[in-house]
Residue, then its C-alpha position, 0 to 999 in steps of 0.5 A: m226731603i223733610y215733609f211738614d205740610n201735613a195740614a194739607t195732606s198727610f204724607p207718607k201714609i201708613q203702609e197698610a193703606y198703600k197695601a189696601a189700595y193696591s189690593a183694591m186696584t189689582e184684585y177686586g177693582a169692580n164697581p161696588g154695589r152695582s153688580g151681582h158678580s163676586l168682584s162687585i160684591r167684594a168691592a161693596r164689602a170693602v166700602m161697607s167695612c170702611r163705613e163700619e170702621l168710621a162708625q166705630h171711630l165716631k162712637i155711633s151705632e148706625p154706620m148708614r148715617i155716614a156719607f162718603t164724600y170726596s174731601a172735607t170741602d165736599a162734606l161741608n158743601t153737602a151739609i151746608m147746601g143740603l140743610l139750609n133754606r131761604g131766609e135762614r141765618v147761619i152763625a160761623g166761627p171766626y177761624e173758618h176755612n174757605a170750605v166753609m166761608r165760600p159756600l156760605k158767602e155764595l148763599e148770602k150773595e144770592g139772598q138765600i141766607e143771612l150770615t153772622v161771622l163771629k170775632t171770637t168763640d166766646s159763649e156770650e158772643i155766640r148767644s148775642a148772634v142768635k136770631p129767631n131765624t138762626t138754624l145752624g152754627v158752623f165751627s172748625h174744631a181746630s184752626n188750619v193756620t194756628g192749630e188752636i182748638t175750639d171747645l166744640m162741646r161748649v159751643s154746641r151747648v150754647l147753640g143747643e140752648y136755642g135748638i140750633p145744631l152744630l156743623a163741625d169742620c174736623a179737617q185738622t182734628a180727625g185722626v188726632l182728637d176725639i171728634s165723636p158726637q159725644a165729644t163735640g156735641a155736633k149733629l153734623i161732622a165733616m172730615p177728610g180722609h186724606k189727612g189725619l185719618q191716613g187715607l188717600h186723596g179724594t176721600g172724606a165723610l160726613y156724619i149726619a145725626e138721626g133727625y136731620e135729612l139733607r137735600p143731595l148736592r148731586y143726583g144720579g145712580t146709586g145702585s139702589l132703586s134703579e127702577s125709579m128716576y127719583q133720588p133715593t131718600e134713604m141714607p147713605d144712598a141719598l147722598e152718594s150718587g155715582t161710582q165710589n172711590l173704591v181704592g181710596l176707601a179701601a185705604l181709608c179703612e186701614g187708616v181709620k183702624f190704625v189711628g183708632g188704635h193709636i189716637d192718644e199716642i198720635r196726639e201725644y207725639e205730635g204735641f211733643l213735636t209741636d211743643n219743641l218746635r214752638e219753644m225753639l221758635a221762641e228763641l229766634s229773634g225776628i220770628r213771631v208765632l201766630r196765635t189768637g189766645s187758646s192754649e190748646y193746639v194740634g200739630v200746626t204752627a204758623f209764624t211770620i218772619d221780619g223782613c221776609t215774605s212768607g212765600e220767600a221763606a217757603d221757597f228758601l226752605s224748599e231749596n233746603g229740602i224742607c216742605v212747608r206752606g206759605g201764604l193764606h192757607c185758604a183761610p182769610s178770616i183768621h189772617s184778618i184777625l191776626g193782621t197777616l192778611s197782606t203778608g200771609a204766614v209760614r205754616v209748619s204742620v207735623g205728622l206721625f212720621n216726623t221726628l225731632d231731628e227734622i224739627k231741629a233741621l227746620v230750625s237750623a234752616l230758619q237760622r241760616l235764613l234769618k242770618s241772611l236777612r241781617 
């Protein structure tokens, strides 16, 4: 089986991640930070090690400004629901995933906030969208459909002219690009653990810059201030109620260590595979690679096939041992812009374990599909 669905979740993971998860399950699988016995202390240390590795990866000095979440979606909801107040306005980028759009649209429907969704990331369009009550900008670092990269530093500078913070959705760039506050200008950074960072399902993180405090998305036990019935206000406990995903975070720690030492190589290799894929697809009559204009992209490519729905194409490839994703990819905003909202697209997303031979096998299968449609 050839796996090209890394934009959904990376697979396989590095072996160190699997080993760390197994060790956590079999050697010290206690509740981290909830007890004083040796196993609980070891579990807490494993969680803290992951927090410290992420802080180093993000080039920040204070690990406690990172809150663990269950996914990038959970991190985005935590930021959006925890930061915004009634009557405030949000600017959203044009290519946002439903992990951004659905919480924002829900708040808008309830009359809590006002929302402006841009058509482009042009600086002047951003400026024209700013109103006196605008308090947040939310932009994806790279589209999960076309792979195209947004220059978040430019976006953050424009928003910064008005004192508006940027919330960056780094679902497709964590572990592939530099997503640090220095590189993106973001005050809040949401990321999954289970994609480019090589962690397991059920992991994610949210970075919150000093000076920004969020209302918790959930309330409950944190292992701290147990004598109080009120939620702690100190980070990260304020946002981390409930038993943490020890197994997932132990694995994520190893994933972050790995990508931190190889991120330039990962970026170059995935770029090599994607460039080859796009060049080969350009030679196939009847296939249109989707793009909005950016010349920079991560390892995600989406395309349509004349005379074939995206679902039919994905099923054909699956029957030929190739995993891709067909449909709308939970991102109707960009499909509206691309004109593919009614048809969807086939998405191929490479990872560090894919090979050029697998790219060639995919293209060969597409050639057979195209021949069958004639």
